[in-house]
Each structure stands twice: as C-alpha cells, then as structure tokens.
Steps between C-alpha positions, in 0.01 A plus 500: 500500500481468122345173384622327185318208338705257293281449194596139434368164612833336418653402835849473349483860380354611834797345681752688286308827526464484879872426539587806293244741645494397867744772611256774398280662769181369335246227567519236228176317429418215262205440271353221711417763762257662255313203355301473286734673256365607160632283216785659307563384145860570401428583138749782451750479217778624729611431856440867578136478392440189713673641808308829478170319455556275803619781725212733403226238547634392839550859622138577410375175657687538830518876537871459571822561316565195279816359346490261207765355274516319170803321365601401151776270380657594168710227334713618209498167311119495516455850364418643842251232600341416738504870593190623680350148474774344715264381777271320255754398237400132510127578534256692718532260795870424450714421804854632549621154394289506182641836395861402567455173313359676194777760502778242527342297221486803271860589586634147443804515272541879521872573557617672818583828325140532381322420827489858635183614675374770730233534764306828517280585798268799505364611838199730519393686815143632496294690752117509517495836319625307193844659506752240378880503501705242311861381540696225327785260570681253277749218523711371213610139486458189293285190479679199649505167316339323797327581828722576801406596854200453725429851625309782335207447266389545141790485257763536776639143452579565133610867517878510534678813622848465345688731737385285794537170314165374624128518435261714701371178658848428638507831687367582844205739513736772625745446213222495243331813633826696474535443126165390361267687267230512769753605763624786284147615420401490867802709603363770269150438636629560852611849397145569379357366826738715706357804327145390580591439865626858525190654339 
C-alpha cells in the first residue's frame, strides 16, 4: 500500500489532513515516526516555495511520498499582510493567541466593509525522485472585530465566513473541512494521490 508522510509537526494541521485523506487506500504516517527530522527553514517568499521545500526534504529523508502545505492570510486593509508570514506574524515564536491579538490590534477601527481577507493554502506532494506536484485552495471572508469560537486553530477565531455567519472557530471540523482553504486544496491533492495509487 502507498505510504504518505504528512510533512508537518503541527498536530492541528495533522488532524485536519487525516480527516480529509483517511478515505484513501493509503497508509498515512506522521513526521514523529521518522525522527530525527532534518531542520526545515521556511524562508520562501511564497507559500508555494515553502510547501515545495518541505515536501521535497521530507520525501528525500523518509523515502516515501510526502505531503506538505503552507498557508497565507491576506488582509486587504493591511495591503495583503501578513501573507506568507502568517504563522510568525507576531514574532518567530508567536502563539496562535499572539498572532490573533496583533491582527485585531492592527485592524482596530477599520470599518466592516474594509475588513475583507482571504486564506490561501498551497499543498505540495513530492516523491523521493524529486518530482513535485502543487495544488491550491482559497477561502474568502473577513476579519471579525473580536474573537469568537473555541474550535480550530491559528486565525480561525477571527476569520469570519459571512455566508455562514460565523468564524472558522465556531464550526465543527467537518463543517470547516468542507469549505476551508486547506480542505479545498486537499480535495485537489486527493485527485493527485488517486493518480499515484493507480500508477
């Protein structure tokens, strides 16, 4: 059976990925099964560059197919920031709470009609021969004026999806995966994996 390594140490991302990929006839493995893992510095200027770098390094390290993602948050009122630096917006060791706090502070006083934002997730699938395929998913919404919800992670408590009238953190994992940027990217990734299964 085809083995796929999730090239992330983020347990929250792993949970979402496993939920979305578990119906495939593949064996899903996590990075902690291959420790020590070589350090990966996410120094790309785009999410695509970071995702490809992570997937390629982990595929070469493990000898297995590897899937990596990178997500950016583009806020219109901030000129597209934090963008590719979303995970470390409030500093290199920033927590989810730190990043949300900084974003809300910077958005204080911005009117509702100017609070639009979008998440973009790029997923890269690499094999040990260094072949890499890339897919993308996005979700449009807006930055809420305050945190709402206790589920999800990252910016989920402050990312409002207007057509649902709630933040990503107010949704169940199943609801979020059906509409989220990562969910949409992984649906496309599943099509790539189906092809590899049939090879």
